VEXBAMI-156875 format. One record per residue (C-alpha): residue number from 0; residue in three letters; chain; x, y, z. Coordinates in nm, 2 decimals, always signed. Example, Ala and Ser with C-alpha at 12.3 -4.5 7.8 and 13.67 -1.06 7.14 Angstrom:
{pos:0 | code:ALA | unit:A | east:+1.23 | north:-0.45 | up:+0.78}
{pos:1 | code:SER | unit:A | east:+1.37 | north:-0.11 | up:+0.71}
end
This chain:
{pos:0 | code:MET | unit:A | east:+4.68 | north:+5.04 | up:+20.45}
{pos:1 | code:GLY | unit:A | east:+4.68 | north:+5.25 | up:+20.76}
{pos:2 | code:GLY | unit:A | east:+4.87 | north:+5.55 | up:+20.93}
{pos:3 | code:ARG | unit:A | east:+4.84 | north:+5.92 | up:+21.03}
{pos:4 | code:LEU | unit:A | east:+4.54 | north:+5.95 | up:+20.77}
{pos:5 | code:GLN | unit:A | east:+4.30 | north:+5.67 | up:+20.82}
{pos:6 | code:GLY | unit:A | east:+3.96 | north:+5.73 | up:+20.72}
{pos:7 | code:LYS | unit:A | east:+4.04 | north:+6.04 | up:+20.57}
{pos:8 | code:SER | unit:A | east:+3.94 | north:+6.18 | up:+20.18}
{pos:9 | code:ALA | unit:A | east:+4.19 | north:+6.36 | up:+20.00}
{pos:10 | code:VAL | unit:A | east:+4.22 | north:+6.55 | up:+19.64}
{pos:11 | code:ILE | unit:A | east:+4.55 | north:+6.61 | up:+19.45}
{pos:12 | code:THR | unit:A | east:+4.59 | north:+6.84 | up:+19.15}
{pos:13 | code:GLY | unit:A | east:+4.97 | north:+6.78 | up:+18.99}
{pos:14 | code:ALA | unit:A | east:+4.97 | north:+6.39 | up:+19.04}
{pos:15 | code:GLY | unit:A | east:+5.10 | north:+6.27 | up:+18.77}
{pos:16 | code:SER | unit:A | east:+5.46 | north:+6.28 | up:+18.86}
{pos:17 | code:GLY | unit:A | east:+5.75 | north:+6.45 | up:+19.09}
{pos:18 | code:ILE | unit:A | east:+5.57 | north:+6.59 | up:+19.39}
{pos:19 | code:GLY | unit:A | east:+5.20 | north:+6.54 | up:+19.34}
{pos:20 | code:ARG | unit:A | east:+5.29 | north:+6.15 | up:+19.29}
{pos:21 | code:ALA | unit:A | east:+5.56 | north:+6.12 | up:+19.56}
{pos:22 | code:THR | unit:A | east:+5.25 | north:+6.28 | up:+19.75}
{pos:23 | code:ALA | unit:A | east:+4.98 | north:+6.08 | up:+19.67}
{pos:24 | code:LEU | unit:A | east:+5.17 | north:+5.73 | up:+19.76}
{pos:25 | code:LEU | unit:A | east:+5.26 | north:+5.84 | up:+20.07}
{pos:26 | code:PHE | unit:A | east:+4.90 | north:+6.00 | up:+20.18}
{pos:27 | code:ALA | unit:A | east:+4.77 | north:+5.65 | up:+20.06}
{pos:28 | code:ARG | unit:A | east:+5.01 | north:+5.43 | up:+20.24}
{pos:29 | code:ASN | unit:A | east:+4.92 | north:+5.67 | up:+20.54}
{pos:30 | code:GLY | unit:A | east:+4.55 | north:+5.57 | up:+20.49}
{pos:31 | code:ALA | unit:A | east:+4.41 | north:+5.81 | up:+20.29}
{pos:32 | code:ARG | unit:A | east:+4.12 | north:+5.75 | up:+20.00}
{pos:33 | code:LEU | unit:A | east:+4.21 | north:+5.94 | up:+19.70}
{pos:34 | code:VAL | unit:A | east:+4.13 | north:+6.14 | up:+19.38}
{pos:35 | code:ILE | unit:A | east:+4.43 | north:+6.27 | up:+19.18}
{pos:36 | code:GLY | unit:A | east:+4.41 | north:+6.49 | up:+18.89}
{pos:37 | code:ASP | unit:A | east:+4.65 | north:+6.59 | up:+18.62}
{pos:38 | code:LYS | unit:A | east:+4.65 | north:+6.73 | up:+18.32}
{pos:39 | code:ALA | unit:A | east:+4.91 | north:+6.42 | up:+18.20}
{pos:40 | code:ASP | unit:A | east:+4.77 | north:+6.06 | up:+18.13}
{pos:41 | code:SER | unit:A | east:+5.04 | north:+5.98 | up:+18.37}
{pos:42 | code:VAL | unit:A | east:+4.82 | north:+6.04 | up:+18.67}
{pos:43 | code:HIS | unit:A | east:+4.64 | north:+5.71 | up:+18.56}
{pos:44 | code:GLU | unit:A | east:+5.00 | north:+5.56 | up:+18.63}
{pos:45 | code:THR | unit:A | east:+5.01 | north:+5.71 | up:+18.97}
{pos:46 | code:ALA | unit:A | east:+4.69 | north:+5.53 | up:+19.02}
{pos:47 | code:LYS | unit:A | east:+4.81 | north:+5.20 | up:+18.91}
{pos:48 | code:LEU | unit:A | east:+5.11 | north:+5.25 | up:+19.19}
{pos:49 | code:ILE | unit:A | east:+4.88 | north:+5.28 | up:+19.45}
{pos:50 | code:ARG | unit:A | east:+4.64 | north:+5.03 | up:+19.38}
{pos:51 | code:ASP | unit:A | east:+4.91 | north:+4.80 | up:+19.35}
{pos:52 | code:GLU | unit:A | east:+4.98 | north:+4.87 | up:+19.71}
{pos:53 | code:GLY | unit:A | east:+4.63 | north:+4.84 | up:+19.81}
{pos:54 | code:GLY | unit:A | east:+4.51 | north:+5.19 | up:+19.84}
{pos:55 | code:GLU | unit:A | east:+4.18 | north:+5.34 | up:+19.72}
{pos:56 | code:VAL | unit:A | east:+4.20 | north:+5.59 | up:+19.48}
{pos:57 | code:ASN | unit:A | east:+4.03 | north:+5.76 | up:+19.14}
{pos:58 | code:ALA | unit:A | east:+4.22 | north:+5.94 | up:+18.88}
{pos:59 | code:ILE | unit:A | east:+4.11 | north:+6.24 | up:+18.66}
{pos:60 | code:GLN | unit:A | east:+4.30 | north:+6.42 | up:+18.37}
{pos:61 | code:MET | unit:A | east:+4.18 | north:+6.75 | up:+18.42}
{pos:62 | code:ASN | unit:A | east:+4.32 | north:+7.11 | up:+18.41}
{pos:63 | code:ALA | unit:A | east:+4.40 | north:+7.27 | up:+18.76}
{pos:64 | code:GLY | unit:A | east:+4.34 | north:+7.60 | up:+18.63}
{pos:65 | code:LYS | unit:A | east:+3.98 | north:+7.55 | up:+18.49}
{pos:66 | code:GLU | unit:A | east:+3.66 | north:+7.59 | up:+18.75}
{pos:67 | code:GLU | unit:A | east:+3.47 | north:+7.32 | up:+18.60}
{pos:68 | code:ASP | unit:A | east:+3.77 | north:+7.02 | up:+18.63}
{pos:69 | code:VAL | unit:A | east:+3.83 | north:+7.17 | up:+18.99}
{pos:70 | code:LYS | unit:A | east:+3.43 | north:+7.11 | up:+19.10}
{pos:71 | code:ASN | unit:A | east:+3.44 | north:+6.79 | up:+18.91}
{pos:72 | code:LEU | unit:A | east:+3.73 | north:+6.66 | up:+19.15}
{pos:73 | code:VAL | unit:A | east:+3.60 | north:+6.75 | up:+19.47}
{pos:74 | code:GLN | unit:A | east:+3.25 | north:+6.65 | up:+19.37}
{pos:75 | code:THR | unit:A | east:+3.41 | north:+6.29 | up:+19.28}
{pos:76 | code:ALA | unit:A | east:+3.59 | north:+6.28 | up:+19.63}
{pos:77 | code:ARG | unit:A | east:+3.20 | north:+6.36 | up:+19.79}
{pos:78 | code:LEU | unit:A | east:+3.03 | north:+6.07 | up:+19.55}
{pos:79 | code:SER | unit:A | east:+3.30 | north:+5.83 | up:+19.65}
{pos:80 | code:TYR | unit:A | east:+3.39 | north:+5.88 | up:+19.95}
{pos:81 | code:GLY | unit:A | east:+3.10 | north:+6.09 | up:+20.12}
{pos:82 | code:GLY | unit:A | east:+3.31 | north:+6.36 | up:+20.20}
{pos:83 | code:LEU | unit:A | east:+3.65 | north:+6.57 | up:+20.17}
{pos:84 | code:ASP | unit:A | east:+3.91 | north:+6.62 | up:+20.47}
{pos:85 | code:ILE | unit:A | east:+4.20 | north:+6.74 | up:+20.24}
{pos:86 | code:ALA | unit:A | east:+4.34 | north:+6.88 | up:+19.93}
{pos:87 | code:TYR | unit:A | east:+4.66 | north:+6.95 | up:+19.81}
{pos:88 | code:ALA | unit:A | east:+4.68 | north:+7.24 | up:+19.52}
{pos:89 | code:ASN | unit:A | east:+4.99 | north:+7.10 | up:+19.41}
{pos:90 | code:ALA | unit:A | east:+4.97 | north:+7.14 | up:+19.02}
{pos:91 | code:GLY | unit:A | east:+5.19 | north:+7.40 | up:+18.84}
{pos:92 | code:ILE | unit:A | east:+5.43 | north:+7.53 | up:+18.53}
{pos:93 | code:SER | unit:A | east:+5.74 | north:+7.69 | up:+18.55}
{pos:94 | code:GLY | unit:A | east:+5.76 | north:+7.92 | up:+18.30}
{pos:95 | code:GLY | unit:A | east:+6.12 | north:+7.81 | up:+18.20}
{pos:96 | code:LEU | unit:A | east:+6.42 | north:+8.08 | up:+18.22}
{pos:97 | code:THR | unit:A | east:+6.21 | north:+8.40 | up:+18.05}
{pos:98 | code:GLY | unit:A | east:+6.32 | north:+8.74 | up:+18.11}
{pos:99 | code:LEU | unit:A | east:+6.12 | north:+9.04 | up:+18.20}
{pos:100 | code:PHE | unit:A | east:+6.12 | north:+9.17 | up:+17.89}
{pos:101 | code:GLU | unit:A | east:+6.09 | north:+8.86 | up:+17.68}
{pos:102 | code:HIS | unit:A | east:+5.75 | north:+8.78 | up:+17.85}
{pos:103 | code:SER | unit:A | east:+5.46 | north:+8.81 | up:+17.69}
{pos:104 | code:VAL | unit:A | east:+5.11 | north:+8.88 | up:+17.85}
{pos:105 | code:GLU | unit:A | east:+5.03 | north:+8.54 | up:+17.76}
{pos:106 | code:ASP | unit:A | east:+5.27 | north:+8.37 | up:+17.90}
{pos:107 | code:TRP | unit:A | east:+5.17 | north:+8.56 | up:+18.27}
{pos:108 | code:GLN | unit:A | east:+4.80 | north:+8.49 | up:+18.19}
{pos:109 | code:GLN | unit:A | east:+4.92 | north:+8.09 | up:+18.13}
{pos:110 | code:ILE | unit:A | east:+5.12 | north:+8.05 | up:+18.45}
{pos:111 | code:LEU | unit:A | east:+4.93 | north:+8.27 | up:+18.68}
{pos:112 | code:GLN | unit:A | east:+4.61 | north:+8.05 | up:+18.57}
{pos:113 | code:VAL | unit:A | east:+4.76 | north:+7.77 | up:+18.65}
{pos:114 | code:ASN | unit:A | east:+4.99 | north:+7.85 | up:+18.95}
{pos:115 | code:LEU | unit:A | east:+4.75 | north:+8.06 | up:+19.13}
{pos:116 | code:VAL | unit:A | east:+4.44 | north:+8.11 | up:+18.95}
{pos:117 | code:GLY | unit:A | east:+4.42 | north:+7.71 | up:+19.01}
{pos:118 | code:PRO | unit:A | east:+4.48 | north:+7.70 | up:+19.40}
{pos:119 | code:PHE | unit:A | east:+4.24 | north:+7.98 | up:+19.43}
{pos:120 | code:LEU | unit:A | east:+3.95 | north:+7.74 | up:+19.25}
{pos:121 | code:LEU | unit:A | east:+4.04 | north:+7.43 | up:+19.48}
{pos:122 | code:VAL | unit:A | east:+4.07 | north:+7.64 | up:+19.77}
{pos:123 | code:LYS | unit:A | east:+3.73 | north:+7.81 | up:+19.68}
{pos:124 | code:HIS | unit:A | east:+3.54 | north:+7.46 | up:+19.63}
{pos:125 | code:ALA | unit:A | east:+3.75 | north:+7.24 | up:+19.87}
{pos:126 | code:ALA | unit:A | east:+3.68 | north:+7.48 | up:+20.15}
{pos:127 | code:GLN | unit:A | east:+3.32 | north:+7.43 | up:+20.13}
{pos:128 | code:GLU | unit:A | east:+3.30 | north:+7.05 | up:+20.13}
{pos:129 | code:ILE | unit:A | east:+3.59 | north:+7.02 | up:+20.44}
{pos:130 | code:MET | unit:A | east:+3.36 | north:+7.30 | up:+20.63}
{pos:131 | code:LYS | unit:A | east:+3.06 | north:+7.00 | up:+20.63}
{pos:132 | code:LYS | unit:A | east:+3.31 | north:+6.80 | up:+20.83}
{pos:133 | code:GLY | unit:A | east:+3.37 | north:+7.09 | up:+21.11}
{pos:134 | code:SER | unit:A | east:+3.78 | north:+7.06 | up:+21.05}
{pos:135 | code:GLY | unit:A | east:+4.01 | north:+6.96 | up:+20.77}
{pos:136 | code:SER | unit:A | east:+4.32 | north:+7.10 | up:+20.59}
{pos:137 | code:ILE | unit:A | east:+4.42 | north:+7.28 | up:+20.25}
{pos:138 | code:ILE | unit:A | east:+4.79 | north:+7.25 | up:+20.14}
{pos:139 | code:CYS | unit:A | east:+4.93 | north:+7.46 | up:+19.85}
{pos:140 | code:THR | unit:A | east:+5.25 | north:+7.45 | up:+19.64}
{pos:141 | code:ALA | unit:A | east:+5.42 | north:+7.75 | up:+19.64}
{pos:142 | code:SER | unit:A | east:+5.78 | north:+7.80 | up:+19.60}
{pos:143 | code:VAL | unit:A | east:+6.10 | north:+7.98 | up:+19.73}
{pos:144 | code:ALA | unit:A | east:+6.05 | north:+8.21 | up:+19.42}
{pos:145 | code:GLY | unit:A | east:+5.76 | north:+8.34 | up:+19.60}
{pos:146 | code:ILE | unit:A | east:+5.93 | north:+8.42 | up:+19.91}
{pos:147 | code:ARG | unit:A | east:+6.20 | north:+8.67 | up:+19.74}
{pos:148 | code:SER | unit:A | east:+6.39 | north:+8.71 | up:+19.38}
{pos:149 | code:GLY | unit:A | east:+6.61 | north:+8.49 | up:+19.21}
{pos:150 | code:ALA | unit:A | east:+6.49 | north:+8.14 | up:+19.21}
{pos:151 | code:GLY | unit:A | east:+6.23 | north:+8.13 | up:+18.92}
{pos:152 | code:CYS | unit:A | east:+6.13 | north:+8.37 | up:+18.61}
{pos:153 | code:PRO | unit:A | east:+5.90 | north:+8.70 | up:+18.69}
{pos:154 | code:ALA | unit:A | east:+5.61 | north:+8.56 | up:+18.62}
{pos:155 | code:TYR | unit:A | east:+5.65 | north:+8.26 | up:+18.81}
{pos:156 | code:SER | unit:A | east:+5.81 | north:+8.43 | up:+19.14}
{pos:157 | code:ALA | unit:A | east:+5.52 | north:+8.66 | up:+19.09}
{pos:158 | code:SER | unit:A | east:+5.25 | north:+8.36 | up:+19.09}
{pos:159 | code:LYS | unit:A | east:+5.42 | north:+8.16 | up:+19.42}
{pos:160 | code:ALA | unit:A | east:+5.42 | north:+8.50 | up:+19.57}
{pos:161 | code:GLY | unit:A | east:+5.04 | north:+8.53 | up:+19.50}
{pos:162 | code:VAL | unit:A | east:+5.02 | north:+8.17 | up:+19.61}
{pos:163 | code:ILE | unit:A | east:+5.17 | north:+8.25 | up:+20.00}
{pos:164 | code:ASN | unit:A | east:+4.94 | north:+8.57 | up:+20.01}
{pos:165 | code:LEU | unit:A | east:+4.65 | north:+8.31 | up:+19.93}
{pos:166 | code:VAL | unit:A | east:+4.70 | north:+8.10 | up:+20.19}
{pos:167 | code:GLN | unit:A | east:+4.73 | north:+8.39 | up:+20.40}
{pos:168 | code:THR | unit:A | east:+4.39 | north:+8.51 | up:+20.35}
{pos:169 | code:ALA | unit:A | east:+4.20 | north:+8.21 | up:+20.29}
{pos:170 | code:ALA | unit:A | east:+4.31 | north:+8.10 | up:+20.65}
{pos:171 | code:GLN | unit:A | east:+4.14 | north:+8.44 | up:+20.78}
{pos:172 | code:GLN | unit:A | east:+3.82 | north:+8.40 | up:+20.55}
{pos:173 | code:LEU | unit:A | east:+3.80 | north:+8.07 | up:+20.71}
{pos:174 | code:SER | unit:A | east:+3.82 | north:+8.13 | up:+21.05}
{pos:175 | code:GLY | unit:A | east:+3.63 | north:+7.94 | up:+21.27}
{pos:176 | code:THR | unit:A | east:+3.52 | north:+7.69 | up:+21.00}
{pos:177 | code:GLY | unit:A | east:+3.79 | north:+7.44 | up:+21.14}
{pos:178 | code:VAL | unit:A | east:+3.99 | north:+7.47 | up:+20.79}
{pos:179 | code:ARG | unit:A | east:+4.31 | north:+7.53 | up:+20.77}
{pos:180 | code:VAL | unit:A | east:+4.54 | north:+7.62 | up:+20.51}
{pos:181 | code:ASN | unit:A | east:+4.90 | north:+7.65 | up:+20.45}
{pos:182 | code:ALA | unit:A | east:+5.15 | north:+7.63 | up:+20.18}
{pos:183 | code:ILE | unit:A | east:+5.48 | north:+7.44 | up:+20.10}
{pos:184 | code:CYS | unit:A | east:+5.76 | north:+7.65 | up:+19.94}
{pos:185 | code:PRO | unit:A | east:+6.02 | north:+7.41 | up:+19.80}
{pos:186 | code:GLY | unit:A | east:+6.37 | north:+7.47 | up:+19.72}
{pos:187 | code:LEU | unit:A | east:+6.54 | north:+7.32 | up:+19.41}
{pos:188 | code:ILE | unit:A | east:+6.37 | north:+6.98 | up:+19.36}
{pos:189 | code:GLU | unit:A | east:+6.44 | north:+6.70 | up:+19.13}
{pos:190 | code:THR | unit:A | east:+6.13 | north:+6.67 | up:+18.94}
{pos:191 | code:GLY | unit:A | east:+6.02 | north:+6.70 | up:+18.55}
{pos:192 | code:MET | unit:A | east:+6.00 | north:+7.09 | up:+18.59}
{pos:193 | code:THR | unit:A | east:+6.34 | north:+7.08 | up:+18.66}
{pos:194 | code:GLU | unit:A | east:+6.47 | north:+6.75 | up:+18.49}
{pos:195 | code:ARG | unit:A | east:+6.67 | north:+6.96 | up:+18.18}
{pos:196 | code:ALA | unit:A | east:+6.89 | north:+7.16 | up:+18.45}
{pos:197 | code:PHE | unit:A | east:+7.00 | north:+6.82 | up:+18.61}
{pos:198 | code:VAL | unit:A | east:+7.03 | north:+6.63 | up:+18.26}
{pos:199 | code:TYR | unit:A | east:+7.25 | north:+6.94 | up:+18.15}
{pos:200 | code:ALA | unit:A | east:+7.46 | north:+6.87 | up:+18.47}
{pos:201 | code:ARG | unit:A | east:+7.52 | north:+6.54 | up:+18.44}
{pos:202 | code:GLU | unit:A | east:+7.61 | north:+6.55 | up:+18.11}
{pos:203 | code:LYS | unit:A | east:+7.89 | north:+6.82 | up:+18.20}
{pos:204 | code:GLY | unit:A | east:+7.99 | north:+6.63 | up:+18.49}
{pos:205 | code:VAL | unit:A | east:+7.91 | north:+6.90 | up:+18.74}
{pos:206 | code:GLU | unit:A | east:+7.65 | north:+6.71 | up:+18.92}
{pos:207 | code:GLU | unit:A | east:+7.80 | north:+6.81 | up:+19.24}
{pos:208 | code:LYS | unit:A | east:+7.68 | north:+7.20 | up:+19.21}
{pos:209 | code:ILE | unit:A | east:+7.33 | north:+7.11 | up:+19.20}
{pos:210 | code:GLY | unit:A | east:+7.20 | north:+7.31 | up:+19.50}
{pos:211 | code:ARG | unit:A | east:+7.49 | north:+7.42 | up:+19.63}
{pos:212 | code:LEU | unit:A | east:+7.34 | north:+7.75 | up:+19.72}
{pos:213 | code:ASN | unit:A | east:+7.18 | north:+7.62 | up:+20.01}
{pos:214 | code:PRO | unit:A | east:+7.35 | north:+7.53 | up:+20.31}
{pos:215 | code:LEU | unit:A | east:+7.32 | north:+7.15 | up:+20.25}
{pos:216 | code:ARG | unit:A | east:+7.50 | north:+7.17 | up:+19.92}
{pos:217 | code:ARG | unit:A | east:+7.22 | north:+6.94 | up:+19.77}
{pos:218 | code:ALA | unit:A | east:+6.90 | north:+6.94 | up:+19.58}
{pos:219 | code:GLY | unit:A | east:+6.57 | north:+6.80 | up:+19.72}
{pos:220 | code:GLN | unit:A | east:+6.39 | north:+6.48 | up:+19.63}
{pos:221 | code:PRO | unit:A | east:+5.99 | north:+6.49 | up:+19.56}
{pos:222 | code:GLU | unit:A | east:+5.97 | north:+6.27 | up:+19.86}
{pos:223 | code:GLU | unit:A | east:+6.11 | north:+6.51 | up:+20.10}
{pos:224 | code:ILE | unit:A | east:+5.83 | north:+6.75 | up:+20.00}
{pos:225 | code:ALA | unit:A | east:+5.58 | north:+6.49 | up:+20.04}
{pos:226 | code:PHE | unit:A | east:+5.65 | north:+6.43 | up:+20.44}
{pos:227 | code:THR | unit:A | east:+5.58 | north:+6.81 | up:+20.47}
{pos:228 | code:ALA | unit:A | east:+5.26 | north:+6.79 | up:+20.30}
{pos:229 | code:LEU | unit:A | east:+5.18 | north:+6.48 | up:+20.51}
{pos:230 | code:PHE | unit:A | east:+5.23 | north:+6.67 | up:+20.83}
{pos:231 | code:LEU | unit:A | east:+5.04 | north:+6.97 | up:+20.74}
{pos:232 | code:ALA | unit:A | east:+4.77 | north:+6.70 | up:+20.61}
{pos:233 | code:SER | unit:A | east:+4.77 | north:+6.50 | up:+20.92}
{pos:234 | code:ASP | unit:A | east:+4.60 | north:+6.63 | up:+21.27}
{pos:235 | code:GLU | unit:A | east:+4.95 | north:+6.68 | up:+21.38}
{pos:236 | code:SER | unit:A | east:+4.99 | north:+6.97 | up:+21.22}
{pos:237 | code:SER | unit:A | east:+4.64 | north:+7.10 | up:+21.43}
{pos:238 | code:TYR | unit:A | east:+4.74 | north:+7.45 | up:+21.50}
{pos:239 | code:VAL | unit:A | east:+4.94 | north:+7.53 | up:+21.20}
{pos:240 | code:ASN | unit:A | east:+4.74 | north:+7.77 | up:+21.01}
{pos:241 | code:GLY | unit:A | east:+4.82 | north:+8.02 | up:+20.71}
{pos:242 | code:GLN | unit:A | east:+5.16 | north:+7.97 | up:+20.72}
{pos:243 | code:ALA | unit:A | east:+5.44 | north:+7.92 | up:+20.40}
{pos:244 | code:ILE | unit:A | east:+5.69 | north:+7.68 | up:+20.52}
{pos:245 | code:ALA | unit:A | east:+6.03 | north:+7.68 | up:+20.31}
{pos:246 | code:VAL | unit:A | east:+6.17 | north:+7.32 | up:+20.21}
{pos:247 | code:ASP | unit:A | east:+6.47 | north:+7.41 | up:+20.03}
{pos:248 | code:GLY | unit:A | east:+6.79 | north:+7.29 | up:+20.24}
{pos:249 | code:GLY | unit:A | east:+6.84 | north:+7.63 | up:+20.43}
{pos:250 | code:LEU | unit:A | east:+6.87 | north:+7.86 | up:+20.10}
{pos:251 | code:SER | unit:A | east:+6.60 | north:+8.11 | up:+20.19}
{pos:252 | code:SER | unit:A | east:+6.72 | north:+8.15 | up:+20.53}
{pos:253 | code:SER | unit:A | east:+6.96 | north:+8.47 | up:+20.41}
{pos:254 | code:HIS | unit:A | east:+7.02 | north:+8.70 | up:+20.17}
{pos:255 | code:PRO | unit:A | east:+7.30 | north:+8.57 | up:+19.89}
{pos:256 | code:VAL | unit:A | east:+7.63 | north:+8.57 | up:+20.01}
{pos:257 | code:THR | unit:A | east:+8.03 | north:+8.46 | up:+19.87}
{pos:258 | code:ARG | unit:A | east:+8.07 | north:+8.14 | up:+20.01}
{pos:259 | code:GLN | unit:A | east:+8.38 | north:+8.10 | up:+20.23}
{pos:260 | code:GLU | unit:A | east:+8.55 | north:+7.77 | up:+20.29}
{pos:261 | code:THR | unit:A | east:+8.53 | north:+7.64 | up:+20.60}
{pos:262 | code:GLY | unit:A | east:+8.77 | north:+7.82 | up:+20.85}
{pos:263 | code:LYS | unit:A | east:+8.87 | north:+8.14 | up:+20.66}
{pos:264 | code:THR | unit:A | east:+8.74 | north:+8.46 | up:+20.71}
{pos:265 | code:ALA | unit:A | east:+8.58 | north:+8.73 | up:+20.48}
{pos:266 | code:ALA | unit:A | east:+8.83 | north:+8.99 | up:+20.38}
end
């Protein structure tokens, strides 16, 4: 394998399915040597797919919100590949559609532990290893839900807003090290996290309504997020730092409006 990440090593959390799996496969196809982690044993299926294509990968079942597990992920990259160039904190949980008054403190703690503490831990430990190389990239999965309300439950939205601020703060804290830190803010993407909504729409025969609120009027696929991650991981984004990039079909480009048909004007 060869490509835009040739000779680089990368760690990815949440690589057992969805965006994490799509990114791991794309990174491997572009020459990266990987250490991938996920709480689910499907991370080993992702590793097999990579090896079947000739890629180099270590797979670890882990808890992305547990510091010892994150340290082990980074250490495995160092021991296996002599260092680390790229880290992608992608693991996350949704929290469902729970309302403000239905959320418990335990719900918030669990969601924040995975979605916000997890990225903090990977930034903390990966940055120290990447700094030894003199430059590199850290990427975090945030969400359009972290930009403004309306795209997730309160705890999930707050956690993703925290991720956006985390990458901004970390980029400043790592000033002069050559380590870049950026976030991707996906819109509605068809993954395991959103599967129930897609299955329901298909069963009801209203699949065409999925994603209709964005200007492209469709949902996204994990590979479309993976290509953004590849850009941020590569040297092509060498001047991109501290940013939260929305990949959402244009959903976050506007406040909610009543859609007008083409050729018609508002009353």
